[in-house]
C-alpha positions as CSV (number, residue, x, y, z in Angstrom):
1,M,80.1,-139.1,-86.2
2,E,77.0,-140.7,-84.7
3,D,73.6,-139.3,-85.4
4,H,71.2,-140.4,-82.7
5,G,68.5,-137.8,-83.5
6,G,67.4,-139.3,-86.8
7,R,68.2,-136.0,-88.6
8,A,70.8,-135.1,-91.2
9,S,74.2,-134.5,-89.6
10,G,74.2,-130.8,-90.6
11,S,71.1,-129.7,-88.8
12,G,71.5,-129.2,-85.0
13,R,69.1,-130.2,-82.3
14,R,66.2,-128.0,-81.3
15,T,66.6,-125.9,-78.2
16,Q,64.1,-126.0,-75.4
17,A,62.7,-122.7,-76.5
18,Q,62.0,-124.0,-80.0
19,R,60.3,-127.1,-78.6
20,D,58.2,-125.0,-76.3
21,A,57.2,-122.7,-79.2
22,I,56.1,-125.8,-81.2
23,T,54.1,-127.1,-78.3
24,V,52.4,-123.8,-77.8
25,E,51.6,-123.5,-81.5
26,I,50.1,-127.0,-81.6
27,G,47.9,-126.2,-78.7
28,Y,46.8,-122.9,-80.3
29,A,46.1,-124.7,-83.6
30,L,44.0,-127.3,-81.8
31,C,42.1,-124.9,-79.6
32,S,41.3,-122.4,-82.3
33,A,40.3,-125.2,-84.7
34,V,37.9,-126.7,-82.1
35,F,36.4,-123.3,-81.4
36,A,35.9,-122.5,-85.0
37,A,34.4,-126.0,-85.7
38,A,32.0,-125.6,-82.8
39,L,30.8,-122.3,-84.1
40,V,30.3,-123.6,-87.6
41,F,28.5,-126.7,-86.3
42,G,26.2,-124.5,-84.2
43,A,25.5,-122.3,-87.2
44,V,24.6,-125.2,-89.5
45,A,22.9,-127.6,-87.1
46,G,21.5,-125.1,-84.6
47,P,18.4,-124.2,-86.6
48,A,17.4,-127.8,-86.6
49,F,16.9,-127.7,-82.9
50,A,15.9,-124.1,-82.5
51,F,13.0,-124.3,-84.9
52,G,11.9,-127.9,-84.2
53,L,12.3,-129.1,-87.7
54,S,11.3,-132.6,-88.8
55,G,13.4,-135.7,-88.3
56,G,14.8,-135.9,-91.9
57,T,15.7,-132.2,-92.0
58,R,17.2,-132.3,-88.6
59,H,19.3,-135.3,-89.5
60,T,20.5,-133.7,-92.7
61,L,21.5,-130.5,-91.0
62,V,23.3,-132.3,-88.2
63,V,25.2,-134.5,-90.6
64,S,26.1,-131.5,-92.7
65,G,27.2,-129.6,-89.7
66,I,29.5,-132.4,-88.6
67,A,31.0,-132.7,-92.1
68,V,31.7,-129.0,-92.5
69,A,33.0,-128.7,-88.9
70,S,35.3,-131.7,-89.4
71,V,36.8,-130.2,-92.6
72,L,37.2,-126.8,-91.0
73,L,39.0,-128.4,-88.0
74,V,41.5,-130.1,-90.2
75,V,42.1,-127.1,-92.5
76,R,42.5,-124.8,-89.5
77,V,45.1,-127.0,-87.8
78,V,47.1,-127.6,-91.0
79,S,47.0,-123.9,-92.0
80,V,48.2,-122.7,-88.6
81,L,51.0,-125.3,-88.4
82,V,52.2,-124.6,-92.0
83,R,52.2,-120.9,-91.3
84,F,54.3,-121.5,-88.2
85,G,56.6,-123.8,-90.0
86,R,57.4,-121.1,-92.6
87,G,58.2,-118.6,-89.9
88,V,60.7,-120.8,-88.0
89,G,64.1,-119.1,-88.0
90,A,62.7,-116.0,-89.6
91,Q,64.0,-113.2,-87.3
92,P,64.7,-109.6,-88.0
93,S,68.4,-108.9,-88.8
94,Q,68.6,-106.5,-85.9
95,P,67.0,-107.2,-82.6
96,G,63.9,-105.1,-81.9
97,R,63.5,-104.2,-85.5
98,T,60.6,-105.6,-87.6
99,S,61.6,-104.5,-91.1
100,P,64.9,-103.8,-92.9
101,D,64.1,-100.1,-93.4
102,S,63.1,-99.3,-89.8
């Protein structure tokens, strides 16, 4: 049989609902990461502007804020998407039930 999807022949194609869920999760990961990074940048670099610190100190705080915010952004996106990837296909055995003993 032909395999045009670039996947192993045993795994089926994704449904539209699965593709939509992935799209929403990527959007959530990006938005929450940008928000968290902006908060951290503001917390680190904000005092440099609020208190009128000298040029060297201001530069150090801004560069530190950018570095910490960048790392946080990447870590947040990766953690959200990895957590989503682990949960794909994990559904309760009975519809409407969340745990086996309920």
